[in-house]
N, C-alpha and C positions, 0 to 999 in steps of 0.2 A: 437501709445502706447496704445491703449484700447486692444485689438489685442493679444499682447504679456503678457499682465498682465491676459487675460482670459486662454491663451495657458500655463502658468507656474503651475497655481493651476490643469490644468486639466492633466496635467502631473504628476505633484504632487501627485493626489488621484487617478491616474492609477499605479504609481508605487507603494503608499501604499496599494490596491488592491490586486498586486503583491506580494508583502512581506507577505501580510496578510494570501494569498492560499499559499506558499510557508511555513512558518509557521504551516501552517493547518496540510500541508502533512509530516512536519519534523517529527512534535507531533504525529501525527497517528503513523508514519514506527515508530518511536522509544517508543511506548504504548508498556509497559511491557506487558499488561495482554495482547494487539494486539500478541504481540512476543510469547508469550509462550501458546497463542491459535494456533497460526501457527505451532508449533512446534508438539504439540501435535497429530492436527492433520494432518503433515506430518509425524507425525508413524505409525497413525492409519491407514492411506493409504498405508504404506511401509505394517505392517504386514495384512494388508485385504490382498494386491495385491500375496504377499508371500504366505499366506492360499491359494487363488484361483492356483497359480502355483504349490504348493503341492498337492492340489486336484486333476489337470488334472495328473504331474507325476503319481496318485497314478492310476488312471483310466486307462493312458496307460500301465501301467506294469501289 
């Protein structure tokens, strides 16, 4: 009986740790500042790559 009494709290604590980890992931994924930052970063990358491609095309012509 003692082993089963120890196993259940262990499984519960592990489950709580996983739930806590998942909650942190979800909150970081749906963090509005993070989302806005990523959108701005992606737009910036697209602009930089477009400018580089335009420069390369101007050089070849």
